C-alpha angles and dihedrals in degrees: 000000000000120000116259089243090057093046090055091049100047089100088077091055092047090049091050093049091047093051094042090064092049105040095139090053089047091051092049093047091047091050091049093050092046092048092050091046091050091052092049091046091053088050091054112125111217124208107208096180128092093244091101089064092064115094115250097193090101130040088224092072092053092047090050090054091049091049089059087069089059097057111107100243094043087065098050138056125204125213116190116199114202129195124205094232135039122257095040095130094126094049091047091049093052091047091049092051091049090048096050094043090056096053118117103239090206089065109028138000138196122258112220105215093190092058092047095049111102121243112277093227091052092050095048090049087067093060098087092051093049099039113122131180092282090052091049091051090051093049096046088058088071093070087094116090092217094058091048090051090049091052091048089049090056089049091051091053091050092049091049091053127083111290093008095131090048091062104103095199100068095079096047094040113025093159094051096242093148091095088073089051096048089050087077092050108052093173092054092052093050097047111099117248120212120252107254094231103034096040094223133079105273131190119241093249092051094237100107130054126182126216116194114206135186114217114209095208123078117256086238090059104097096185092048092047091051090051091048093050091047089053093050093046090051091055093043089057088058095055116121118265113274095035126100132187137211123197120210125184147098092264091062090058092046091052091047091051091048092050091048092050092049092047094046092047092054092044094048096049094042094047092048092053092046092051092048091050092049092052092051094048091051101041111021100038096177138103089260088070088077092062091043090053090049091056099078091046090052092046093050093047094049092045092048089050089054090050090051091054096043104040127041091210126021125206114238088218090063091054092046095052090040089067086078091072093061090091091052093050089047094055094074093056091048093053092048092047096052092042091054097043092054098042131080093201113055094193091054091048092051091047089054096056102029100086099041090050091047091051090049090050094050093048093050093046090049091051093052091038091067088064090061087079092061118120091222113089095211092056092049090051091048090052093049093046093048095046092046092049091051093049091046091051092051095048091046092051096047102036107030112019097062088063097048114106114255097019091119096041115122 
């Protein structure tokens, strides 16, 4: 009478006998499933931003992420052109014009600071309403004819300088009282004003010029940020010799994060497969090592296909961390291989490992399944990917590998 353990595991023997009589059908079905999985994997839409790490259990988190797009410096990008020598305002101006003219308006546009600056008369009309005791003390100091003459002398020097007549504040504020007004608007005082002649904010030594740009993509849009940075880098490469450029903005960081995620994902998966192959070549040293090496690729492809069907967009971080389960999915194939190569009866060998491997699969899936209740999308996707890869590795090891040529070779 067979042992109860063997009676509970006879399903593995029956599955092997059933598939052994229909190996052509098994090969065709496996090829069809792998082809469909490959197509779904290629259709996988990756999210390379950090948005998937924000909890989605409450609408407040999503609104907070959207509010980041409304902050002033998340909606602009700054490009600073720098010359090697002082007094290069004309060269910087020509380079800036060439740079802005070459921008793709579908990706990023130029902000004209002169057009956005309020009318001088309208600003100065606010002074009486905002004047406090400090402002009154400053204004009463101008009751002296000498101080008024000194202020007018400063104005004369400014008008005599380059671009003096282009300054639109001298008519509305000949005594330079706007400092008291701007004291109530710190952001207005810190925002760079364009040079009247050059048309861009320019440093006093004439070595640095600032271009203010408006990106049309959200800073949370990784693909849009990558396209914007590629456009800016293309134009920076065309700058005249002797000029350099530095880009500042949230979109630059988004693009850098997306590139790092893509690079790390490729490195992690490639390195994992290379290490698995090296171990098999050193320790297994049989034709069955080929099928063992194929197991993690099959598990990843089937799990990625499941992700593509279950989630509209998948975080690249989930796929990167999911590479850690390749070793778990590979364990089932290793156990089946060594069980077959040491046994005369394949059905008995499969009966021996079927239940332990099933229990291991269920425990691992249960462990990752708990993470499916997380409020963070990336963690849920990681849990799904890991559990799907483990199940795929188990099914591949029990249903397909025993029929592959060379699996039982010593």
